KEKOL-607505 format. One line per field, with one value per residue (C-alpha): residue number from 1; residue in one letter; x negated, y negated, z negated. Coordinates in nm, 3 decimals, padded with zeros to 5 digits. Last residue first. Layout:
BEGIN
num [NUM ...];
residu [A ...];
X [X ...];
Y [Y ...];
Z [Z ...];
// end
This chain:
BEGIN
num [304 303 302 301 300 299 298 297 296 295 294 293 292 291 290 289 288 287 286 285 284 283 282 281 280 279 278 277 276 275 274 273 272 271 270 269 268 267 266 265 264 263 262 261 260 259 258 257 256 255 254 253 252 251 250 249 248 247 246 245 244 243 242 241 240 239 238 237 236 235 234 233 232 231 230 229 228 227 226 225 224 223 222 221 220 219 218 217 216 215 214 213 212 211 210 209 208 207 206 205 204 203 202 201 200 199 198 197 196 195 194 193 192 191 190 189 188 187 186 185 184 183 182 181 180 179 178 177 176 175 174 173 172 171 170 169 168 167 166 165 164 163 162 161 160 159 158 157 156 155 154 153 152 151 150 149 148 147 146 145 144 143 142 141 140 139 138 137 136 135 134 133 132 131 130 129 128 127 126 125 124 123 122 121 120 119 118 117 116 115 114 113 112 111 110 109 108 107 106 105 104 103 102 101 100 99 98 97 96 95 94 93 92 91 90 89 88 87 86 85 84 83 82 81 80 79 78 77 76 75 74 73 72 71 70 69 68 67 66 65 64 63 62 61 60 59 58 57 56 55 54 53 52 51 50 49 48 47 46 45 44 43 42 41 40 39 38 37 36 35 34 33 32 31 30 29 28 27 26 25 24 23 22 21 20 19 18 17 16 15 14 13 12 11 10 9 8 7 6 5 4 3 2 1];
residu [S A A P T S L F L L A T G L I A V T T G A I A Q W G V R E R F A F H A V P L L L L P S L S M L T S A V G I P A H T I A F L S L V V G A V P G T V A G A A I W G M A P R V K L K A W E G P L R G S C L F W V G M A L T A A T L R W T N A A I P S F G G A M G M K S L L L G V A Q G A A G L I A L L T G S L R R G R H S E E R H G H P D S V V L A I G G L T I A I A T W E L P A L R V R L V A L E L L A A F V P A L T M W L M A L R P G I R L F A E F L F A D G L A F G I L G S L L L S G L Q L P T A G P P V F P I R L G V M L L L I T L W G I W L R L H N V T V S G V Q R G A L S F C I S N F A W L A A T A L A A I E G L H H I M];
X [-04.995 -04.957 -05.160 -05.479 -05.442 -05.648 -05.360 -05.136 -05.335 -05.460 -05.103 -05.001 -05.298 -05.222 -04.864 -04.978 -05.241 -04.984 -04.739 -05.011 -05.119 -04.763 -04.692 -05.016 -04.948 -04.632 -04.274 -04.048 -03.718 -03.420 -03.219 -03.126 -03.419 -03.714 -03.602 -03.497 -03.836 -04.012 -03.772 -03.942 -04.266 -04.082 -03.927 -04.260 -04.261 -04.084 -04.383 -04.625 -04.401 -04.370 -04.745 -04.833 -04.563 -04.691 -04.407 -04.098 -03.983 -04.070 -03.889 -03.565 -03.540 -03.597 -03.343 -03.080 -03.162 -03.122 -02.810 -02.607 -02.727 -02.856 -02.700 -02.350 -02.353 -02.498 -02.226 -01.956 -02.100 -02.126 -01.765 -01.652 -01.817 -01.646 -01.312 -01.291 -00.975 -01.184 -01.273 -00.947 -01.072 -01.365 -01.144 -00.932 -01.250 -01.400 -01.261 -01.608 -01.509 -01.380 -01.681 -01.922 -01.724 -01.728 -02.102 -02.178 -01.941 -02.100 -02.458 -02.405 -02.210 -02.461 -02.750 -02.556 -02.455 -02.814 -02.928 -02.652 -02.758 -03.127 -03.053 -03.244 -03.528 -03.706 -03.787 -03.527 -03.474 -03.842 -03.876 -03.570 -03.713 -04.032 -03.836 -03.608 -03.905 -04.061 -03.731 -03.678 -04.028 -03.962 -03.636 -03.819 -04.064 -03.773 -03.621 -03.951 -03.984 -03.630 -03.695 -04.008 -03.857 -03.541 -03.739 -03.963 -03.680 -03.792 -03.509 -03.315 -03.590 -03.904 -04.165 -04.354 -04.563 -04.709 -04.807 -04.569 -04.720 -05.079 -04.984 -04.822 -05.133 -05.354 -05.131 -05.162 -05.540 -05.581 -05.379 -05.590 -05.904 -05.757 -05.710 -06.066 -06.198 -06.021 -05.704 -05.680 -05.379 -05.269 -04.920 -04.725 -04.959 -05.154 -04.845 -04.664 -04.947 -04.914 -04.538 -04.590 -04.810 -04.554 -04.288 -04.511 -04.390 -04.067 -04.229 -04.204 -03.839 -03.767 -03.974 -03.782 -03.438 -03.434 -03.584 -03.286 -03.004 -03.210 -03.354 -03.001 -02.975 -03.309 -03.227 -02.896 -03.086 -03.303 -03.015 -02.732 -02.915 -03.264 -03.220 -02.873 -02.921 -03.255 -03.098 -02.836 -03.102 -03.322 -03.023 -02.932 -03.286 -03.310 -02.971 -03.108 -03.001 -03.021 -02.737 -02.667 -02.414 -02.202 -02.207 -02.255 -01.959 -02.074 -01.742 -01.699 -02.047 -02.003 -01.670 -01.844 -02.122 -01.876 -01.684 -02.006 -02.139 -01.817 -01.804 -02.174 -02.136 -01.860 -02.068 -02.397 -02.211 -02.001 -02.313 -02.483 -02.211 -01.897 -01.988 -02.366 -02.393 -02.237 -02.511 -02.787 -02.624 -02.617 -02.973 -03.106 -02.901 -03.091 -03.439 -03.340 -03.213 -03.533 -03.757 -03.548 -03.572 -03.951 -03.940 -03.712 -03.952 -04.243 -04.055 -03.951 -04.310 -04.365 -04.054 -04.222];
Y [-05.272 -05.513 -05.418 -05.617 -05.851 -05.750 -05.540 -05.842 -06.088 -05.827 -05.722 -06.083 -06.132 -05.809 -05.923 -06.260 -06.101 -05.861 -06.142 -06.345 -06.053 -05.981 -06.349 -06.390 -06.071 -06.224 -06.177 -06.319 -06.376 -06.194 -06.231 -05.863 -05.696 -05.921 -06.059 -05.710 -05.568 -05.832 -05.814 -05.514 -05.715 -06.003 -05.764 -05.616 -05.839 -05.574 -05.342 -05.603 -05.698 -05.335 -05.270 -05.588 -05.543 -05.198 -04.949 -04.843 -05.177 -05.386 -05.139 -05.130 -05.508 -05.486 -05.205 -05.412 -05.707 -05.508 -05.317 -05.613 -05.954 -05.809 -05.490 -05.547 -05.920 -05.879 -05.635 -05.858 -06.169 -05.993 -05.876 -06.216 -06.381 -06.148 -06.196 -06.573 -06.571 -06.605 -06.949 -07.081 -06.987 -07.224 -07.508 -07.479 -07.488 -07.803 -08.050 -08.132 -08.028 -07.690 -07.624 -07.703 -07.497 -07.195 -07.230 -07.238 -06.951 -06.735 -06.815 -06.746 -06.426 -06.303 -06.332 -06.163 -05.880 -05.848 -05.784 -05.528 -05.342 -05.366 -05.225 -05.409 -05.184 -05.411 -05.704 -05.754 -06.124 -06.215 -06.015 -06.192 -06.534 -06.463 -06.321 -06.625 -06.862 -06.677 -06.660 -07.033 -07.104 -06.889 -07.074 -07.405 -07.275 -07.176 -07.523 -07.686 -07.461 -07.542 -07.915 -07.893 -07.657 -07.865 -08.182 -08.015 -07.872 -07.514 -07.345 -07.278 -07.037 -06.989 -06.716 -06.769 -07.077 -06.906 -07.192 -07.067 -06.720 -06.834 -07.073 -06.784 -06.570 -06.851 -06.902 -06.534 -06.535 -06.842 -06.678 -06.362 -06.568 -06.713 -06.356 -06.259 -06.562 -06.433 -06.602 -06.755 -06.672 -06.992 -06.850 -07.139 -07.286 -06.971 -06.751 -07.010 -06.993 -06.614 -06.640 -06.900 -06.654 -06.377 -06.611 -06.714 -06.410 -06.610 -06.804 -06.484 -06.448 -06.789 -06.707 -06.386 -06.519 -06.814 -07.164 -07.387 -07.145 -06.912 -07.218 -07.307 -06.961 -06.998 -07.329 -07.193 -06.881 -07.085 -07.280 -07.038 -06.705 -06.767 -07.082 -07.022 -06.647 -06.684 -06.932 -06.672 -06.403 -06.620 -06.713 -06.348 -06.263 -06.559 -06.475 -06.130 -05.791 -05.521 -05.311 -05.401 -05.681 -05.591 -05.227 -04.978 -04.749 -04.634 -04.722 -05.036 -05.166 -05.078 -05.262 -05.563 -05.524 -05.544 -05.840 -06.036 -05.945 -06.053 -06.375 -06.443 -06.365 -06.625 -06.915 -06.859 -06.791 -07.105 -07.316 -07.154 -07.248 -07.066 -06.913 -06.958 -06.875 -06.533 -06.435 -06.561 -06.395 -06.055 -06.087 -06.178 -05.887 -05.637 -05.762 -05.772 -05.413 -05.287 -05.464 -05.335 -04.978 -05.012 -05.142 -04.858 -04.602 -04.767 -04.757 -04.394 -04.290 -04.049 -03.854 -03.766];
Z [-12.887 -12.599 -12.297 -12.237 -11.938 -11.633 -11.503 -11.541 -11.333 -11.089 -11.008 -10.951 -10.721 -10.537 -10.483 -10.353 -10.126 -09.981 -09.915 -09.748 -09.529 -09.419 -09.355 -09.161 -08.964 -08.832 -08.942 -08.674 -08.845 -08.699 -09.023 -09.046 -08.866 -08.951 -09.285 -09.392 -09.290 -09.504 -09.798 -09.960 -09.977 -10.139 -10.397 -10.515 -10.824 -11.031 -10.990 -11.118 -11.408 -11.519 -11.500 -11.685 -11.949 -12.034 -11.987 -12.182 -12.333 -12.028 -11.803 -12.005 -11.983 -11.607 -11.577 -11.761 -11.534 -11.213 -11.319 -11.447 -11.327 -10.997 -10.859 -10.998 -10.927 -10.577 -10.473 -10.620 -10.454 -10.117 -10.134 -10.256 -09.955 -09.707 -09.886 -09.895 -10.110 -10.426 -10.293 -10.438 -10.785 -10.739 -10.620 -10.933 -11.151 -11.000 -11.254 -11.389 -11.740 -11.622 -11.397 -11.681 -11.932 -11.699 -11.634 -12.006 -12.080 -11.812 -11.916 -12.285 -12.225 -11.966 -12.211 -12.492 -12.258 -12.138 -12.493 -12.546 -12.230 -12.319 -12.668 -12.945 -13.069 -13.314 -13.089 -12.818 -12.888 -12.864 -12.543 -12.403 -12.493 -12.297 -12.003 -11.996 -11.999 -11.707 -11.517 -11.559 -11.429 -11.123 -11.058 -11.085 -10.824 -10.599 -10.633 -10.539 -10.234 -10.125 -10.161 -09.945 -09.689 -09.664 -09.603 -09.344 -09.137 -09.060 -09.254 -08.933 -08.828 -09.032 -09.064 -08.739 -08.829 -09.139 -09.375 -09.644 -09.617 -09.665 -09.947 -10.132 -10.092 -10.219 -10.524 -10.611 -10.556 -10.779 -11.056 -11.026 -11.065 -11.385 -11.508 -11.417 -11.608 -11.923 -12.045 -12.389 -12.608 -12.783 -12.848 -12.698 -12.438 -12.345 -12.350 -12.141 -11.888 -11.870 -11.822 -11.551 -11.365 -11.407 -11.259 -10.966 -10.775 -10.748 -10.465 -10.262 -10.356 -10.206 -09.898 -09.833 -09.929 -09.687 -09.715 -09.785 -09.860 -10.077 -10.254 -10.365 -10.514 -10.695 -10.859 -10.991 -11.101 -11.335 -11.485 -11.564 -11.564 -11.699 -11.904 -12.046 -12.077 -12.252 -12.490 -12.584 -12.619 -12.840 -13.056 -13.100 -13.205 -13.443 -13.595 -13.681 -13.544 -13.810 -13.670 -13.305 -13.243 -12.939 -13.048 -12.759 -12.713 -12.366 -12.205 -12.414 -12.331 -11.963 -11.953 -12.105 -11.846 -11.560 -11.702 -11.745 -11.399 -11.229 -11.429 -11.363 -10.989 -10.971 -11.101 -10.916 -10.592 -10.636 -10.687 -10.385 -10.139 -10.018 -09.682 -09.657 -10.026 -09.969 -09.723 -09.956 -10.255 -10.086 -09.953 -10.298 -10.434 -10.220 -10.311 -10.676 -10.659 -10.495 -10.745 -11.035 -10.906 -10.906 -11.264 -11.375 -11.224 -11.407 -11.737 -11.688 -11.619 -11.909 -11.808 -11.477];
// end
């Protein structure tokens, strides 16, 4: 069992991300997606700082280079502050299940970034896997039973675009995180740097825009704050730390595949909690998308 710690962490990540997508979707309906993105960063940042102090983990690990720290800071800005802002708005427009389904494109974007930046050519089987993933997503999106209040065509189109941008942000953030964690950087310390950059950036933006007083006033919306707090602990803190742990203790393809199971876990939630009708087309499309993502990474040689 000890040899599968990375895989176990990846499965736990998928479950936590599925749960926090529901939390943030419910909170966003009460206070708006921008507020959710802002407040969950402060809660997550304070939580992980307390964790660092409690576990006596150094904020700057011995041997850490400026390039590593810079990569982690940039990863936080792109992944947390920008990418997640797109994703949370997508939650409100097309629902958490479809938004998280589009997020299965993140591993695909990561592979394309590897080709563009590192000049690593993909095999024909890997390109086939990309086509399968996109086909599965198209199958679910075209399901006539999977939409309720999100069925307005304009909202579906904009929500889909926002979810895709969120997937791209996650891919870039993952690439930068791996660069920053080279040499045994602690996943908890790495996530602290990422959260610090994102939280300060969002705080400065709200302060300069004059929206900060209104944000603090929304702290009085107790149901929303409860969902935001639950999502912050399970997402930006536990979920991300586990994902960073997973990619350092298991092949990146295996870990990424297991972490992408969130949309499949959301199917019963969408049916019972949000009363969406989940047809066989949605189930089949979700399965095809997950299998395509799995094929993409399992067909990629593991990093040595």
